[in-house]
Every structure is written in C-alpha cells, then in structure tokens.
PyMOL CGO cylinders between C-alpha atoms (Angstrom):
from pymol import cmd
from pymol.cgo import CYLINDER

trace = [
    CYLINDER, -5.86, 7.82, 84.91, -5.00, 8.59, 81.39, 0.3, 1, 1, 1, 1, 1, 1,
    CYLINDER, -5.00, 8.59, 81.39, -7.47, 7.50, 78.56, 0.3, 1, 1, 1, 1, 1, 1,
    CYLINDER, -7.47, 7.50, 78.56, -6.49, 6.94, 75.25, 0.3, 1, 1, 1, 1, 1, 1,
    CYLINDER, -6.49, 6.94, 75.25, -8.50, 7.02, 71.71, 0.3, 1, 1, 1, 1, 1, 1,
    CYLINDER, -8.50, 7.02, 71.71, -12.42, 6.97, 72.20, 0.3, 1, 1, 1, 1, 1, 1,
    CYLINDER, -12.42, 6.97, 72.20, -11.88, 6.87, 76.01, 0.3, 1, 1, 1, 1, 1, 1,
    CYLINDER, -11.88, 6.87, 76.01, -10.07, 3.61, 76.30, 0.3, 1, 1, 1, 1, 1, 1,
    CYLINDER, -10.07, 3.61, 76.30, -7.10, 3.17, 78.65, 0.3, 1, 1, 1, 1, 1, 1,
    CYLINDER, -7.10, 3.17, 78.65, -3.87, 1.43, 77.89, 0.3, 1, 1, 1, 1, 1, 1,
    CYLINDER, -3.87, 1.43, 77.89, -5.22, -1.87, 79.29, 0.3, 1, 1, 1, 1, 1, 1,
    CYLINDER, -5.22, -1.87, 79.29, -8.29, -1.77, 77.12, 0.3, 1, 1, 1, 1, 1, 1,
    CYLINDER, -8.29, -1.77, 77.12, -6.64, -0.69, 73.90, 0.3, 1, 1, 1, 1, 1, 1,
    CYLINDER, -6.64, -0.69, 73.90, -4.28, -3.82, 74.65, 0.3, 1, 1, 1, 1, 1, 1,
    CYLINDER, -4.28, -3.82, 74.65, -7.13, -6.11, 75.11, 0.3, 1, 1, 1, 1, 1, 1,
    CYLINDER, -7.13, -6.11, 75.11, -8.95, -5.08, 72.02, 0.3, 1, 1, 1, 1, 1, 1,
    CYLINDER, -8.95, -5.08, 72.02, -5.52, -5.35, 70.06, 0.3, 1, 1, 1, 1, 1, 1,
    CYLINDER, -5.52, -5.35, 70.06, -5.19, -9.05, 71.08, 0.3, 1, 1, 1, 1, 1, 1,
    CYLINDER, -5.19, -9.05, 71.08, -8.63, -9.84, 70.31, 0.3, 1, 1, 1, 1, 1, 1,
    CYLINDER, -8.63, -9.84, 70.31, -8.28, -8.38, 66.71, 0.3, 1, 1, 1, 1, 1, 1,
    CYLINDER, -8.28, -8.38, 66.71, -5.03, -10.14, 66.20, 0.3, 1, 1, 1, 1, 1, 1,
    CYLINDER, -5.03, -10.14, 66.20, -6.38, -13.44, 67.51, 0.3, 1, 1, 1, 1, 1, 1,
    CYLINDER, -6.38, -13.44, 67.51, -9.34, -13.07, 65.23, 0.3, 1, 1, 1, 1, 1, 1,
    CYLINDER, -9.34, -13.07, 65.23, -7.29, -12.07, 62.14, 0.3, 1, 1, 1, 1, 1, 1,
    CYLINDER, -7.29, -12.07, 62.14, -5.03, -15.01, 62.51, 0.3, 1, 1, 1, 1, 1, 1,
    CYLINDER, -5.03, -15.01, 62.51, -8.23, -17.17, 62.91, 0.3, 1, 1, 1, 1, 1, 1,
    CYLINDER, -8.23, -17.17, 62.91, -9.65, -15.83, 59.66, 0.3, 1, 1, 1, 1, 1, 1,
    CYLINDER, -9.65, -15.83, 59.66, -6.50, -16.28, 57.90, 0.3, 1, 1, 1, 1, 1, 1,
    CYLINDER, -6.50, -16.28, 57.90, -6.43, -19.95, 58.85, 0.3, 1, 1, 1, 1, 1, 1,
    CYLINDER, -6.43, -19.95, 58.85, -9.79, -20.63, 58.36, 0.3, 1, 1, 1, 1, 1, 1,
    CYLINDER, -9.79, -20.63, 58.36, -10.11, -19.13, 54.80, 0.3, 1, 1, 1, 1, 1, 1,
    CYLINDER, -10.11, -19.13, 54.80, -6.55, -20.20, 54.01, 0.3, 1, 1, 1, 1, 1, 1,
    CYLINDER, -6.55, -20.20, 54.01, -5.70, -16.88, 53.07, 0.3, 1, 1, 1, 1, 1, 1,
    CYLINDER, -5.70, -16.88, 53.07, -2.12, -15.80, 51.72, 0.3, 1, 1, 1, 1, 1, 1,
    CYLINDER, -2.12, -15.80, 51.72, 0.22, -13.53, 53.77, 0.3, 1, 1, 1, 1, 1, 1,
    CYLINDER, 0.22, -13.53, 53.77, -0.44, -10.80, 50.97, 0.3, 1, 1, 1, 1, 1, 1,
    CYLINDER, -0.44, -10.80, 50.97, -4.35, -10.83, 52.05, 0.3, 1, 1, 1, 1, 1, 1,
    CYLINDER, -4.35, -10.83, 52.05, -5.22, -7.74, 54.33, 0.3, 1, 1, 1, 1, 1, 1,
    CYLINDER, -5.22, -7.74, 54.33, -7.68, -8.31, 57.22, 0.3, 1, 1, 1, 1, 1, 1,
    CYLINDER, -7.68, -8.31, 57.22, -9.42, -5.60, 59.06, 0.3, 1, 1, 1, 1, 1, 1,
    CYLINDER, -9.42, -5.60, 59.06, -11.38, -6.54, 62.43, 0.3, 1, 1, 1, 1, 1, 1,
    CYLINDER, -11.38, -6.54, 62.43, -13.31, -3.59, 64.03, 0.3, 1, 1, 1, 1, 1, 1,
    CYLINDER, -13.31, -3.59, 64.03, -15.97, -3.74, 66.57, 0.3, 1, 1, 1, 1, 1, 1,
    CYLINDER, -15.97, -3.74, 66.57, -18.88, -1.22, 66.51, 0.3, 1, 1, 1, 1, 1, 1,
    CYLINDER, -18.88, -1.22, 66.51, -21.59, -0.15, 68.66, 0.3, 1, 1, 1, 1, 1, 1,
    CYLINDER, -21.59, -0.15, 68.66, -24.72, 0.89, 67.12, 0.3, 1, 1, 1, 1, 1, 1,
    CYLINDER, -24.72, 0.89, 67.12, -27.03, 3.26, 69.35, 0.3, 1, 1, 1, 1, 1, 1,
    CYLINDER, -27.03, 3.26, 69.35, -29.90, 2.75, 66.49, 0.3, 1, 1, 1, 1, 1, 1,
    CYLINDER, -29.90, 2.75, 66.49, -32.84, 0.82, 68.18, 0.3, 1, 1, 1, 1, 1, 1,
    CYLINDER, -32.84, 0.82, 68.18, -33.00, -1.22, 65.10, 0.3, 1, 1, 1, 1, 1, 1,
    CYLINDER, -33.00, -1.22, 65.10, -29.21, -2.40, 65.24, 0.3, 1, 1, 1, 1, 1, 1,
    CYLINDER, -29.21, -2.40, 65.24, -28.17, -5.50, 67.35, 0.3, 1, 1, 1, 1, 1, 1,
    CYLINDER, -28.17, -5.50, 67.35, -25.77, -3.39, 69.69, 0.3, 1, 1, 1, 1, 1, 1,
    CYLINDER, -25.77, -3.39, 69.69, -22.47, -4.48, 69.60, 0.3, 1, 1, 1, 1, 1, 1,
    CYLINDER, -22.47, -4.48, 69.60, -20.85, -6.21, 66.43, 0.3, 1, 1, 1, 1, 1, 1,
    CYLINDER, -20.85, -6.21, 66.43, -17.72, -7.40, 64.89, 0.3, 1, 1, 1, 1, 1, 1,
    CYLINDER, -17.72, -7.40, 64.89, -16.92, -6.44, 61.31, 0.3, 1, 1, 1, 1, 1, 1,
    CYLINDER, -16.92, -6.44, 61.31, -14.20, -8.40, 59.36, 0.3, 1, 1, 1, 1, 1, 1,
    CYLINDER, -14.20, -8.40, 59.36, -12.92, -7.23, 55.81, 0.3, 1, 1, 1, 1, 1, 1,
    CYLINDER, -12.92, -7.23, 55.81, -10.82, -9.50, 53.95, 0.3, 1, 1, 1, 1, 1, 1,
    CYLINDER, -10.82, -9.50, 53.95, -8.88, -7.95, 51.14, 0.3, 1, 1, 1, 1, 1, 1,
    CYLINDER, -8.88, -7.95, 51.14, -7.28, -10.38, 48.94, 0.3, 1, 1, 1, 1, 1, 1,
    CYLINDER, -7.28, -10.38, 48.94, -5.29, -9.13, 45.93, 0.3, 1, 1, 1, 1, 1, 1,
    CYLINDER, -5.29, -9.13, 45.93, -7.19, -9.76, 42.83, 0.3, 1, 1, 1, 1, 1, 1,
    CYLINDER, -7.19, -9.76, 42.83, -10.36, -10.31, 44.30, 0.3, 1, 1, 1, 1, 1, 1,
    CYLINDER, -10.36, -10.31, 44.30, -13.34, -8.42, 45.60, 0.3, 1, 1, 1, 1, 1, 1,
    CYLINDER, -13.34, -8.42, 45.60, -13.35, -7.47, 49.18, 0.3, 1, 1, 1, 1, 1, 1,
    CYLINDER, -13.35, -7.47, 49.18, -15.54, -9.59, 51.32, 0.3, 1, 1, 1, 1, 1, 1,
    CYLINDER, -15.54, -9.59, 51.32, -17.19, -8.26, 54.46, 0.3, 1, 1, 1, 1, 1, 1,
    CYLINDER, -17.19, -8.26, 54.46, -18.43, -10.29, 57.45, 0.3, 1, 1, 1, 1, 1, 1,
    CYLINDER, -18.43, -10.29, 57.45, -20.56, -9.29, 60.50, 0.3, 1, 1, 1, 1, 1, 1,
    CYLINDER, -20.56, -9.29, 60.50, -20.63, -11.14, 63.86, 0.3, 1, 1, 1, 1, 1, 1,
    CYLINDER, -20.63, -11.14, 63.86, -23.48, -10.09, 66.09, 0.3, 1, 1, 1, 1, 1, 1,
    CYLINDER, -23.48, -10.09, 66.09, -21.32, -9.84, 69.10, 0.3, 1, 1, 1, 1, 1, 1,
    CYLINDER, -21.32, -9.84, 69.10, -18.17, -8.48, 70.67, 0.3, 1, 1, 1, 1, 1, 1,
    CYLINDER, -18.17, -8.48, 70.67, -14.76, -9.44, 69.65, 0.3, 1, 1, 1, 1, 1, 1,
    CYLINDER, -14.76, -9.44, 69.65, -13.85, -10.58, 73.06, 0.3, 1, 1, 1, 1, 1, 1,
    CYLINDER, -13.85, -10.58, 73.06, -16.94, -12.96, 72.39, 0.3, 1, 1, 1, 1, 1, 1,
    CYLINDER, -16.94, -12.96, 72.39, -16.22, -14.29, 69.25, 0.3, 1, 1, 1, 1, 1, 1,
    CYLINDER, -16.22, -14.29, 69.25, -14.75, -17.90, 69.31, 0.3, 1, 1, 1, 1, 1, 1,
    CYLINDER, -14.75, -17.90, 69.31, -13.33, -19.82, 66.64, 0.3, 1, 1, 1, 1, 1, 1,
    CYLINDER, -13.33, -19.82, 66.64, -16.44, -21.81, 66.61, 0.3, 1, 1, 1, 1, 1, 1,
    CYLINDER, -16.44, -21.81, 66.61, -18.66, -18.62, 65.98, 0.3, 1, 1, 1, 1, 1, 1,
    CYLINDER, -18.66, -18.62, 65.98, -16.08, -17.38, 63.75, 0.3, 1, 1, 1, 1, 1, 1,
    CYLINDER, -16.08, -17.38, 63.75, -16.64, -20.39, 61.36, 0.3, 1, 1, 1, 1, 1, 1,
    CYLINDER, -16.64, -20.39, 61.36, -19.92, -19.99, 61.18, 0.3, 1, 1, 1, 1, 1, 1,
    CYLINDER, -19.92, -19.99, 61.18, -19.69, -16.33, 60.12, 0.3, 1, 1, 1, 1, 1, 1,
    CYLINDER, -19.69, -16.33, 60.12, -17.13, -16.94, 57.93, 0.3, 1, 1, 1, 1, 1, 1,
    CYLINDER, -17.13, -16.94, 57.93, -19.51, -19.89, 56.21, 0.3, 1, 1, 1, 1, 1, 1,
    CYLINDER, -19.51, -19.89, 56.21, -22.27, -17.45, 55.94, 0.3, 1, 1, 1, 1, 1, 1,
    CYLINDER, -22.27, -17.45, 55.94, -20.44, -14.98, 53.34, 0.3, 1, 1, 1, 1, 1, 1,
    CYLINDER, -20.44, -14.98, 53.34, -22.30, -11.53, 52.97, 0.3, 1, 1, 1, 1, 1, 1,
]
cmd.load_cgo(trace, "trace")
C-alpha cells in the first residue's frame, strides 16, 4: 500500500479533497462570494487536551477585504451545509 502526504492513501486524499471542494462551494454560495474570492479549507487535529480535537478551519480571502477565519468544531466530512451556515453566521 502506497501512502501519500501525512500517511494518507490516494482514496483518503480524494475523499478529503472532495469534502473541501463541497465546503468551498457551499461557503461561496452562502456568503455570495465572487469567483475572485479565494477560500481555503483545512482540517486540523489538535493533540492538546484543551483543544476540541478535530476542527475545520475556513479562510475567506476576498479582494479588498480583511481575511475572515471561521472554525467548525468537527471534521470536514461531518460538516453539513446547515452546520456550515451556523458557523458562517458566527463570524470570528
């Protein structure tokens, strides 16, 4: 079995990539962003006991505006459009 970046195989990378693409499309639609806006979606795992564990971090970089950061206390695969709407409404 061949493992890729960070120990993930091709199937795992494809799933994560698909989840990120879905979330980016939902963010663009929910916030009404233009195509010029860049959206970054990353899943992080914090080993610190004070951290919530796995969280999804979303950065929205719209030209001429300050970068906005959003955090969902769940993995990308678990982030539904409804949960994403709640996260985006509570802008950080």
